[in-house]
C-alpha positions as CSV (number, residue, x, y, z in Angstrom):
1,M,182.7,-77.8,222.6
2,K,185.1,-77.4,219.7
3,L,187.9,-74.9,220.1
4,K,189.1,-73.6,216.8
5,S,191.5,-70.8,217.7
6,I,194.9,-71.4,219.0
7,Q,194.4,-68.6,221.5
8,S,191.5,-70.3,223.2
9,K,193.3,-73.7,223.3
10,F,196.3,-71.9,224.8
11,M,194.2,-70.2,227.4
12,L,192.4,-73.5,228.2
13,L,195.9,-74.9,229.0
14,L,197.4,-71.9,230.7
15,V,194.6,-70.8,233.0
16,P,194.4,-74.0,235.0
17,L,198.2,-74.2,235.2
18,I,198.3,-70.6,236.6
19,V,195.5,-71.3,239.1
20,A,197.1,-74.5,240.3
21,T,200.5,-72.7,240.7
22,L,198.9,-69.9,242.7
23,F,197.1,-72.5,245.0
24,G,200.4,-74.2,245.5
25,I,202.1,-70.9,246.5
26,V,199.3,-70.0,248.8
27,A,199.4,-73.4,250.5
28,F,203.2,-73.2,250.9
29,A,202.9,-69.7,252.4
30,Y,200.2,-70.8,254.8
31,V,202.1,-73.8,256.1
32,N,205.3,-71.8,256.4
33,S,203.7,-68.8,258.2
34,K,201.8,-71.2,260.5
35,G,205.0,-72.8,261.5
36,L,206.7,-69.5,262.1
37,I,203.8,-68.2,264.2
38,N,203.7,-71.4,266.3
39,N,207.4,-71.3,266.9
40,E,207.1,-67.6,268.0
41,I,204.2,-68.5,270.3
42,G,206.2,-71.3,271.8
43,L,209.2,-69.1,272.5
44,K,207.0,-66.4,274.1
45,M,205.2,-68.9,276.3
46,Q,208.5,-70.3,277.4
47,Q,209.7,-66.8,278.3
48,Q,206.5,-66.1,280.3
49,L,206.8,-69.5,282.0
50,E,210.4,-68.8,283.1
51,S,209.4,-65.3,284.3
52,V,206.5,-66.6,286.4
53,T,208.6,-69.4,287.7
54,S,211.3,-67.0,288.7
55,S,208.8,-64.7,290.4
56,I,207.2,-67.6,292.3
57,N,210.6,-68.9,293.4
58,G,211.6,-65.4,294.7
59,K,208.4,-65.2,296.7
60,L,209.0,-68.7,298.1
61,V,212.5,-67.8,299.2
62,V,211.1,-64.7,301.0
63,H,208.4,-66.7,302.7
64,R,210.9,-69.4,303.7
65,K,213.0,-66.7,305.4
66,V,210.0,-65.3,307.2
67,G,209.1,-68.8,308.3
68,K,212.6,-69.3,309.8
69,W,212.8,-65.8,311.3
70,L,209.3,-65.6,312.8
71,P,209.4,-68.5,315.3
72,G,212.7,-67.3,316.7
73,R,211.2,-63.8,317.3
74,L,208.0,-65.2,318.8
75,S,209.9,-67.4,321.2
76,L,212.0,-64.4,322.4
77,H,208.8,-62.4,323.0
78,L,207.1,-65.2,324.8
79,T,210.0,-65.9,327.1
80,S,210.5,-62.3,328.1
């Protein structure tokens, strides 16, 4: 395949260069956005974990108080 015109030689050089540059930009954007999304997911999961842990701890404190209060009440009712 002989290319005689300067325009076709220039296009043969320029098109692969542009395509390679676009692929590089797309790859960079993909990796960057994937990292941002993973960081955001990690932060949200940490917040949810802290919220659930706090809720469970609150319920355990209430149950612990009931566990301390109930035997005393039962012994008062049983002795009277």
